[in-house]
C-alpha positions as CSV (number, residue, x, y, z in Angstrom):
1,M,81.4,-150.6,65.8
2,S,80.1,-150.1,69.2
3,L,83.0,-147.7,70.0
4,T,82.2,-145.6,67.0
5,N,78.5,-145.4,68.0
6,T,79.5,-144.5,71.5
7,N,81.8,-141.7,70.3
8,L,79.2,-140.5,67.9
9,S,76.5,-140.4,70.6
10,Q,78.9,-138.6,73.0
11,T,79.7,-136.0,70.4
12,L,76.0,-135.4,69.7
13,I,75.2,-135.1,73.4
14,N,78.1,-132.6,73.9
15,G,77.0,-130.6,70.9
16,S,73.4,-130.6,72.1
17,K,74.5,-129.4,75.6
18,K,76.4,-126.5,74.0
19,I,73.4,-125.5,71.9
20,V,71.1,-125.6,75.0
21,L,73.6,-123.7,77.0
22,A,74.0,-121.0,74.3
23,A,70.2,-120.7,74.0
24,A,69.8,-120.4,77.7
25,L,72.5,-117.7,77.8
26,L,70.9,-115.7,75.0
27,L,67.5,-116.0,76.7
28,T,68.9,-114.8,80.0
29,V,70.7,-111.8,78.3
30,G,67.5,-111.0,76.4
31,I,65.3,-111.0,79.5
32,S,67.9,-109.0,81.5
33,S,68.2,-106.3,78.8
34,S,64.4,-105.9,78.6
35,F,64.3,-105.1,82.3
36,A,67.4,-102.8,82.1
37,T,66.0,-100.7,79.2
38,P,63.0,-98.7,80.4
39,K,60.0,-98.7,78.1
40,D,58.3,-95.5,76.8
41,G,61.6,-93.6,76.6
42,G,62.3,-93.9,80.3
43,N,59.1,-92.6,81.7
44,D,57.7,-95.8,83.3
45,A,57.2,-94.0,86.6
46,A,54.9,-91.5,84.9
47,T,53.0,-94.2,83.2
48,V,52.5,-96.2,86.4
49,S,51.4,-93.1,88.3
50,F,49.0,-92.1,85.5
51,H,47.3,-95.5,85.5
52,K,47.2,-95.5,89.3
53,D,45.6,-92.0,89.3
54,F,43.2,-92.4,86.4
55,K,41.7,-95.9,86.3
56,K,39.5,-97.0,83.4
57,V,40.0,-94.0,81.1
58,E,40.5,-94.0,77.4
59,V,44.1,-92.8,76.6
60,I,44.1,-90.8,73.4
61,E,47.7,-89.8,73.2
62,K,50.9,-89.8,75.2
63,H,53.6,-87.2,74.5
64,A,57.0,-86.9,76.1
65,G,58.2,-83.3,76.4
66,K,61.5,-82.0,77.7
67,N,60.6,-82.0,81.4
68,F,57.2,-83.7,81.4
69,I,55.1,-86.5,80.0
70,K,51.6,-85.5,78.8
71,F,48.7,-88.0,78.8
72,T,45.7,-86.9,76.8
73,F,42.7,-89.0,77.7
74,K,38.9,-89.1,77.8
75,M,37.1,-89.4,81.1
76,N,33.3,-89.2,81.3
77,D,33.2,-87.9,77.7
78,V,35.5,-85.0,78.6
79,V,39.0,-84.6,77.0
80,M,41.6,-84.0,79.7
81,S,45.4,-83.9,79.9
82,A,47.6,-84.9,82.8
83,F,51.2,-83.8,83.1
84,Y,53.7,-85.8,85.0
85,N,57.4,-85.3,85.6
86,E,59.7,-88.3,84.9
87,N,59.6,-89.4,88.5
88,G,55.9,-89.9,88.2
89,Q,54.8,-86.8,90.2
90,L,51.5,-85.3,88.9
91,L,52.3,-81.7,87.9
92,A,48.9,-80.5,86.5
93,I,45.6,-81.5,85.0
94,T,43.8,-79.6,82.2
95,R,40.4,-80.1,80.7
96,N,39.0,-78.5,77.6
97,I,35.8,-76.5,78.2
98,Q,33.3,-74.5,76.3
99,S,33.0,-70.8,76.8
100,S,29.6,-71.3,78.4
101,Q,31.4,-73.1,81.2
102,L,33.4,-70.1,82.2
103,P,32.4,-68.1,85.3
104,L,30.0,-65.4,84.2
105,Q,32.3,-62.5,85.1
106,L,35.1,-63.9,82.9
107,L,32.8,-64.6,80.0
108,M,31.4,-61.0,80.2
109,Q,34.9,-59.5,80.2
110,I,35.8,-61.5,77.0
111,K,32.6,-60.4,75.3
112,K,33.3,-56.7,76.3
113,D,37.1,-56.5,75.6
114,Y,37.6,-59.0,72.8
115,G,34.3,-58.9,70.9
116,N,36.0,-59.0,67.5
117,Y,38.1,-62.1,68.4
118,W,37.2,-65.8,68.2
119,I,38.1,-68.5,70.7
120,S,40.5,-71.0,69.3
121,D,41.4,-72.7,72.6
122,L,40.0,-72.8,76.1
123,F,40.9,-75.0,79.0
124,E,40.8,-75.1,82.8
125,Y,44.2,-75.7,84.5
126,D,44.6,-77.3,87.9
127,G,48.1,-77.4,89.3
128,D,50.2,-76.1,92.1
129,G,47.2,-76.2,94.4
130,S,45.3,-73.6,92.4
131,S,43.0,-73.5,89.4
132,C,42.6,-71.0,86.6
133,Y,41.5,-70.7,82.9
134,Y,43.6,-70.1,79.8
135,I,41.9,-68.8,76.6
136,T,43.4,-68.3,73.2
137,L,41.7,-65.6,71.2
138,E,42.4,-64.8,67.5
139,S,41.6,-62.0,65.1
140,A,42.8,-61.4,61.6
141,D,45.9,-59.7,63.0
142,Y,46.7,-61.1,66.5
143,C,46.7,-64.2,68.6
144,V,46.2,-63.4,72.3
145,I,46.4,-65.8,75.3
146,L,44.8,-64.8,78.5
147,R,45.0,-66.4,82.0
148,S,42.4,-65.9,84.7
149,N,43.6,-64.6,88.1
150,G,40.4,-65.1,90.0
151,T,37.6,-63.0,88.6
152,E,39.6,-61.2,85.8
153,W,41.8,-62.0,82.8
154,E,45.4,-61.0,82.5
155,M,47.6,-61.0,79.4
156,Y,49.7,-64.1,79.2
157,D,51.0,-63.8,75.6
158,K,50.2,-61.7,72.5
159,K,51.6,-62.2,69.0
160,A,51.1,-60.5,65.7
161,K,50.1,-62.9,62.9
162,Q,52.3,-62.9,59.9
């Protein structure tokens, strides 16, 4: 009987070793694949750069576009967006503003030239080493987007409403 117990014990030990070996192999493969597959659709560099550039902000939304990753966040109670390429390079920053925050000359031109329009979007853009404003104005018939070029507005886009 001692031979049978020894064979049984040896069989159990060999089976246990195989199970432990298989579990270790699965764990290794699982860990390796988690490092090989980038999180967030392959834009880890952008995420790392964003968190390095903007510490302690409240992220509202993250959106991956064709050639950029957009992070919408709140900093000092102001809603802002940061645009990064997939390599983690900051492309531009925008912040929503109120019309009263526009430079006076730009605000007066809007009042004069687009008095029958309402503002549906207005933000400050900072990118490529320069800063400007974009404003979307709407009427019953048209949607107009203007871009500032210093102290004046220029037409960026105009579409008839349908």
